[in-house]
N, C-alpha and C positions, 0 to 999 in steps of 0.2 A: 618328797614323793616323786616318782617317775612322771614324765610328762604325760598328760592326758591326750590320747590320740584316738583315731577312729577305731583302734582295736577295742576300745571300751564300749563302743556304740552298738546297741542291738541292731541287727540287720533285718528289719521287717517293714513291710508296707503298712500304712495306716489309712483309715478313712480321713478325708479332708476335715480340718478343724479351722476355727476362726483365726484369721491372721492377727499378728501383733498390731497394736494400735499405732497409727501414724498420724502426724499432723494433718488435719483436714479429713480424717476418716475415722468414723466411730468404731469402737471395738466390736468385732463380730460382723461388720458389714463386708460382704464379699467384694474383692476388687473386680473391676470391670473385665480384666483380661483373663479371668478364670471361666468365663462363660464358654460352654461347649468343651471344657477340658475333657480329654479322653478318659475313659474308665481305666482302672488300674489292674484289671484282670490280665494275667500273663499266660493263660493256657487256652488252647483250643481243643475241643473234643476230637478224637481221631477214632477210626473204626476199631472195635475191640478185637484184639488178636486172640485166636483160640489158645487155650491153655497149653495144648500140646505143641504149639508152635512158638510159645513165649521164649524170649531170650533168657538164658541163664546169666545172672549178674553176680559178679564176685569181687574179690579184693583187687585193688589197682596194681598196675605195674609199678613197683616201687624201686626199680633199678635206678642206678645213679643217673643214667641218661634221661629217664622219665622225670626224675626230680629236677634235673637241670632245665629241661625243656620249658620254655615260657617263664623262666624265673625273672626275666626282665620286663614282664608284662606283655610281651609279644607272643602271639599264638601262630601256629602254622595256618596258612590260608585254607579255608574250607573248600574242599574239592570233592572227590569221591567220598561217599559216606563210608566211614570206617566201621569196623565191628563195634558192637555195643561196648562202651567203656565198662570196666569192671568196678563195681561199687559194693560197699558193705558198711556195716556199722560196728564199731567197737563196743564190746560189753563193758560193764563197770569193772569186771575182773581184768579185762585187757588194760584199762586205764591204771589200775593198781599195779599191774605187772610193769607198765612203762614207767610209772613213778619209781618203783623199786629199781628198775634198770638205770634210771638217771642217778639214783643214789649209789648204785654199784660203780658207775663210772666216776662219780665224785670220790668214792673211796680209792679207786685206782689212781686218780689224779694226785692224790696226796702221797702215793708211793712211787709213781712212775714219773718220768720226765715228760715235758710238753709233747714231744713227738709221739710218745706212746699214748697219751691222752687223746690225740687226734685220731689214732687208729681205733681206740675204744669208742669214741664218739661216732665214728663212721659206722661201726658195728651196731651201736645203739640206734642209729637212724633206721636200720633194718628192723630192729626189735620193736620200734615204735609202730611199724606197719605190719608186723608179722601176723597180728590177729585178724587181718583183713582177708585172709586166704580161704574163703568158703565159697563153693560153687552152688548156685541155685538156691541159696537159703540165707535168711537173715537170722543171726543168732539172737535168741531171747530166752535165756534160761535153758539153752541146749535144744530148743525146738526150732520150728520154721514157721514162716508166715506164708500160707498158701496164696497162690496167684489169684484164686477166686475171690479173696477178701479185698482186693484192690477196688477203690472207688472209681467212678467213671472219669473223674478229672480231679487234679490236685491243685489246690490254691496256695499262693504264697502265705496266706493267713495261717496255714498249717504250722509255720515256724513259730508262731506266737501262742501255740496251744499249750505250752507249759512243759512238754516232755519232748525235747529235741531228738533224742535217740528213737523214740517211738514214731515221731514224725518222719524221720529218715527211713525207718523200716517200712512205713506205709508208702512212701515215695518209691522205694526200691521195688516193692511188690507191684505197685501200679505200673512201673516202667517195664517190668517183665511182661506184663499183659499188654501194654501199649507203648512199645519202644520208640514210636515215632512222635510222641507227645513232646514237642520241643520245649513247651512251657514248663513241664514238670522236670525236664533235664536242667533247665535254668534254675528252678527252685531247689533242686537237689544240690546243684553246685553252690548256691548261696547257703544251704543248710550245712554243707561241709565247712565253708568258711566260718560260719557261726560256731560250729562244733570245735574247730581248731581254736577259736578265740576263747570260748568258755572253758575248755578243758586244757588249754595250754599245750595242745598237741599239734605241732606243725606238720606232722605226717599226713594230715587231712588235706593239705593244700594241693598236692598232686592229684588227688581224687577230685577236688573241686575243679581243677583245671580241665580234667578229662570230661567231666559232666558238662561244663560250659561249652567246651569245644564241640561236643556232640549236639548240643542245642543249636549252635550256629551252623553246623553242617546240615541239620534238618531244615532250618530257616535262617539263612544269612541275614545279618543286621537286625535280628529281633532285639528290641530294646531291653527286655529283662536279662538276657544273656550278656549283652554288652555292659549293662549295669553290674551284673555279677562279676564280669571280668574286672571292672573297676574296683569292686569290693575286694577281689582276690589280690589285685596288684597293691592296693592300699594295705592289706593285711601283711603282705610280704615287704612292705615299706618301699615299694616301687611307686613313688608318688607321681613322677612324670607319666608313667603308664596308667595310673589311676585317673589322672586328669584327662588323658587322651581318650580312654575308654568311656569315661563319664560324658565327655563332650559328644562322642559318637552316639551314645544312648540318647542324649538329649536332642540330637538332630532327628532321631526317630520318634521320640516322645518328649516334648518340652516339659511335660508335667510329671515325669518320672520322679517320685519322691526319693527313691534310692539314689538315682544318678545326681539329683540336685544336692543331696546330702554329701555324697562322696566327693563331688566337685569342691564343696566347701572344705572338706577334710584335706584334699590334695593341695589346695591353695594355701591353707594354713601350714601344712607340713613342708611346703616349699618356701615358706617365709614370705609369701605374697599377700600380706595382711590387708592392704587396701583393696585388692581384688576380692579377697575372702569376705570383707565387710560388705562389698557390693553384692557378692553372690548370696549372702545370707538375706539381704533385703529382697532380692529377686526370688529366692526360694520361698520366703515367707509370703510373698504375693501370690505365688502359684500353688504351693502345697503346704499351707500352715499345718503344723502338727508336732508331736513330740520330737521326732528326729530332727526337724528343722529348728525347733525352739532351743534344743540343747546346744546345737552348733552356734546358733545366734548368740546364746549366752557366752559360750566359750570364746568366740572371737572378740566380744566386748571385754571379757575378763583379760584377755591378752593385751588389750589396749588400756588397761587400768580402770575400766568402768565396772567396778564390782557391784555397785548398786543396781545398775541395769541388769547385769548378769544374774543377780539373785532374784530380782523381780520376775525375770523371764522364766527362770527355772521353777520358781514357786507356781507360776501360772501353768507351766508345763506339767508339774506334778498334779495340779488341780484338774487338768484335763486328761490325765492318764487313766486308762481303764484296765488294761491287762496287767497281770502280776509282773510280767517282765518289764514293762515300761515303768511301773511304779518303783520297782527295785532300781532300775537304771537311773531315773531322774532323782530319786531320793539320795542315791549314792553320789550323784554329781553335786547335789546341794551339800552333802556332808563334806565332800572334798573341798568345795569352794570355801566353806566356813572353817574347815581345818586349816586351809591356807592362810586365813585371816586370824588364826589363833582363837577362834570361838569354839572351843573343844566340846563344851556341854551341848551346844546347839548341834554341832556336827554329830555327836553321839545319838542325839534324838533322831536325826535323819537316817543314820545308819540303822537304828532300830526299826524305823519305818520300812526301810528297804528290806531288812531281813524278815520282817513280818510278812512281806509279800513273797519273798523267796529266801528261805533260810539257808540255802546253799549258794547264794550269789557271791562269787569269789571277790569281786572288787569291794563289796560292802563288808565282807569279813576282814579283808586286808585293811580297809579304811578304818574300821572300828578298832582294830588292834593298834593302829598308829595313834588314833585319837585317845585311846585308853592310856597309852604310854605318856603322851603329852599332857594328859589330865592327871598324871601321878599314879596310875594304876599299872605298875610295871608287871606284876605277876600275871594279871589277866591278859596284858598285852603280849607277853611271851607265849602264854598258853594259846592265845588266839592265832598268833603268827605261826606257831608250830603246827596248828591245825591246817592253816592255809598251805604251807609248803609240803605238808605230808600228802596233800592231794595233788597239788599242782606246783611243782618247784620252778617258778618263774624268777627271772633275775631280780626284780624289785623286792618281792617278799624275802628272797634268800638273803640279799644284802641287809635288809632291815632286821631280819632275825639274827644274823651274825652280829650286827652292831648291838642289838639288845643283849646278846650274850656277853659281849665285851664290856658293856656298861655294868651289867650285873656283877661280873668279875668273880664268880664262885669257882670252886675246884672244877677243873675240866672245861670251864666256859670258853677259854681261849681256843682250845682244840675244837670245841663245838662250832665256834665262830668260823674258824678256818675251813671246817667241813662245809659250811654253807657257801662260802666264797668259792670253793672248788667246784661246787655244783653249777655255779653260773657258767663256768667254762664248758661243762657238759651240755647244758641247755643251748648255749650259743652255737656249739658245733652241730647239734641236731637241727636247730633253726636254719643254719646255713645250708645243711644238706638237703633241706626241703625248700630252698629258694628264697629264704627270708634274709634280707639285709639286716644284720644284727650289729652294725658298727656302733650305733649310738649306745646300745646296751653294753657293749664291750668297753667303750670309752668310759662310761660312767662308773662301771663296777671296777674295772682294772685300775683306774687312776688312784683309787683309795685302797683297793684290796687285791691288787694283782700286779701284772707286769706293766710298769709305767711306760716303757717304750712302746709296747703294743697298744696301750691306751692312747698315746699320742698319734700313732699311725692310724688307728681307727677314727679318732676325732678329726684328723685332717681329711681323711677320705670322706667322712660324712659331711664335713663343711663344704668340700668340693661339690658334693651332690646337691646340697640344699642349705641355704643360709637362713636359719631360723634362730629365735632366741634360745632354744634348747641346744642347738648345735653350737652356737656361739659360746654358751656357758660351758658345754662339755670341752670344747677346744681350749678355752681359757684355762680351765682347771687342769687339763692334761698338760698344757704348756707349763703351768705353775709347778706341778709335781715333778716335772723334768728340769726345773731350775731356769726356765725361760720366761721370767716374769715381765720383762719389758715388752716382749712380743705378746704376752697374755693380756696385758691391761686393756688394749683397745677392744678385744673380744669380750672381756668382762663388762666393759661399759656398754657395748652393743647389746649384750644380753638383757640389760635393764632399761634400754632406751625407749621401748614402746610404752612404758608405764606399768608393765606386768608386775604385780606384787607377789614376788616369790622369795621367801626368806633364804633358800639355798643359794639362789643367784646373788643375793646381797652379801651373804657370808663369803662366797667365793670372791666377789669383787673386793670386799674389805680386806681379806687376807692378801690378795694380790696388790692392793694399794699399799698395805703395810710393807710388803716386801720391796716395793719400788720407791719407798721413802715418802709416800703421800699420807702422812700420819693423820692429818685432820680429816681427809676424805675417808680414810680407813675407819676412824672412830664413827663417822656418820653412817657408813654402810653397815658396820657390825651392829651398831645400836639399832638401826632400822630393822635389821634381820631379827634381832631378839625381841624387839617391841612388836613386830608383826606376828611372828609365830615362834615363840621361845622353845617349842618342842619340835622344831622342823626336822631334826635328825638326832638320833641318840648320841652319836659321836660328834657330828658337826656342831650341834648346839653347845656341847661342852667345850669344844675347841674355840668356838666363837667367843664364849665368855672369857676363856683364858686369854685370848688375843686382845680382847677389849680391856681387860685388867692391865695387861702389859702396856698398852698404849696410854691408858690413864695414868699409870705410874710414871711414865716417861715424860709427861707434860711439864 
């Protein structure tokens, strides 16, 4: 399964919850340093603007220059207040059109050469945001939301209300009436980041960038907008920028839950695991709650402490109250247990997640993976087809392609290749909207694409951040390019923290076999299959074949 990153984490503030138990402190006893912690409200009321003078808000400037601006996490300095950024919300029909557009590009990629695919993907980047060009109105079944319906002030809690599109529409209407409400601009920027994550639509990132810029022009150094910039940088996989902006936000408000959480994410994604461990302890002392608990668990999982990770996630699930948080935490538990080969328990948690939100994409994807691993191939394929029909993201596309290959029916190989081609289309769109997609490219291309491009992408990503995931990706890209001696140290580094990942062990075992380390290869491949025998439709089958060959050669 693809690496779990901040992209999976719901971006919402929560009421403070009891911290995790520590030696010398009883569960639920507030730590001393939270006394007087500032409130989490991010908005300030501003005078109501008469409806006749309200700004019209519309779709963003989606030109290539606008998309490139700030892609590295840096924003222009706030100076003279610029015109109101253009904002809008895509309808469900727009999302369907963009999914169809991705598929059209995928079809083209199977007929055209790579240079032509690049041109199609660039055009598709425009198609992704074409639905945002509406002046003075928010589309909702063809109607508009009048300015007079806007509330007096908008809270970040709006994002947890259950309908993100409706929340964005309310924010837009409010900002037409009160365009100087810096807090609501920050909340809108975060809403766009969340919408991009949940809908697999990177064209929302330039809109988020504009909204957050506007907030900081109205009030420089306000911590919600700085934390929003951190979230945006993390979503674009600019983790140095995410860390920098999170630290800036925490200088303004040391108790910002969002900034504390994103700081942990950034440290993890930069491979600074000891610092991330310390950061989870600090965040738990200041703002215990679901966002911090889930990150606390993941850092410990990366260090091989699965028992603690599961205990913390179970506690987080017990404390979750919103449907979004229940779906998120239950899915995290499902993935943790799937990683350990506990498929029936994983399916139970995915069912709990989908009972809270039956459209939650990570739970639908995780359930399909667990169904396959548990022997239910037909439902797994049906479920993954449903996922990619809505949101064709790299992980599900590759998984569905491999499921088709394993099934091996008439036309299945062509279907598999169609899914792999779509990965290239998505990657081009992501890059056009400021997302660093090298890790996605390396992982998909190494097995199902251009091996040389996989190696280029893996080297580039390793140069940016040295993590267990980038070490594994580089090791495998080197292997498929016949450079096994160079690959071996990276494969060993990927497993050095104690992280229990069957795919990493499989890659290490194959590379050990290729370099003549037969005993070590048997150990690694056996460990992969014992840990999670259904870790990958094709990978698990190849691992069993390699292990049989090693055993026969003893």
